[in-house]
Steps between C-alpha positions, in 0.01 A plus 500: 500500500263608223260790506231447765224667304227421751699660781562812289132536415411459866764763591341759272142402584394376155260204505374487140639278222800630306583481129757669273270787404462874566234474769715263708809720457310813604361324807838362607673838460238687703488242777880463512548876538249513785622194689879489460673823605801673358767509773876495557536359851765248395745752346432735791603237754802381300352193327569487123195427286486155341329467160481122455136392446501287815624796706234731357228248574624436854515871581206659317252211494568289809685755713245782507755744365529738207797617299611729221467483121725202428315297763145604412530470125726195524232324703219616272693375195527153656128502581399607150719238334349233726152606386601489134568864409780599262720736703805707407706652781609859425722764662444874542688819586320679785398863431275562802611828657750563220492681164352300212836501319696366800722199431475259792597138551267217401393448858132411461323185385166480319319241289362478148217249477377379161122470511258382231410865428862618488801573724451675835713633786469386862703644788414429865830632638528879466448601861257783563403514133468128435285429197174342622367434150629349177602733217461407136827565318367783285648851466373824651161373614361576845406172670292465815618294796337437840701803618648774276486519119823382335641517149794373299682764296685374192863612465774438246664237722194355666229614739442734794253405775298791637227549761258791522524680834325831575414540130867467396679204342799383706762260363576188703763336280631431150523148355541299181387152403833318519450171684681475833612179667522442876877556494445846349345624825768370735744794482231763553343294778835464676556875486150592614496254791858544629667826392503775766394758238186306412186662644376148581796457735509849651131552580158339543258471209160334499190528282171324438220564251176427685182504288396843630834668573875491470722474807863612501763511772837669461708475817262641764252681271179312429288624208146382424359593159125420478365460147341832410567638848748717687833345596592475867848488649635437846836433662553175690684571824645168614625167373200336667260727310682435171484125560127522582426694179705257292304209644148647507494735199754339268416141604865403550609219730783714637807296602580491871854622460707716734696640205178611335379664821824696519457617141141603563603695810770682301279604207500875431185708509 
């Protein structure tokens, strides 16, 4: 089936007309990040992630679910192309929590979108630091988003994405502008969704960027980061409480699955 654009727009709560321009892209990114959560329930319960457009649409649009970067940005790419945007799929090496000179696998997907006023970066799939705005592809310039300021640092071999947290710039990932094709993501996706060493297989991850706060769940620890406020953290004690938070705070239609319940019960923390 083709892209059901009306269903996607309904899923993210956008009711205005769309066109291949900056204002539409900014609106879609912000609404997508608020409505469709980052989550890894399928790898956690032993279900490999499928990246075919029909599978992404069935899961994230019609199924009330979320996913990780390949799913979020894969879906957004299909939506943008259907609207008439010029989109280039890119790949990045994740640096979050690592030194800036770390060499990691190309395990993240992001998008370059060519707009009338120049190329820009969109990325609705980076978990607790998902980009809720659209960044112009310009070097070393602080750019506002609905959440934190971001910037793109120019490097010899490409670009480094950074966010400003507590007055310090933190690197999320490194990328270049080489076009990627759907097949280029398959090996990384297979590893991330099936390998026992993948953190998407071994533990629970969920995130959502609401308009006034960020929500993040790692195993049993729930963190709420209000914009301009003090972060709050609490530990979820039972599988039932975890399931309730996933449904009510992260807006996930959690599968009714005995294997998932066993994994939730066994989470550390």
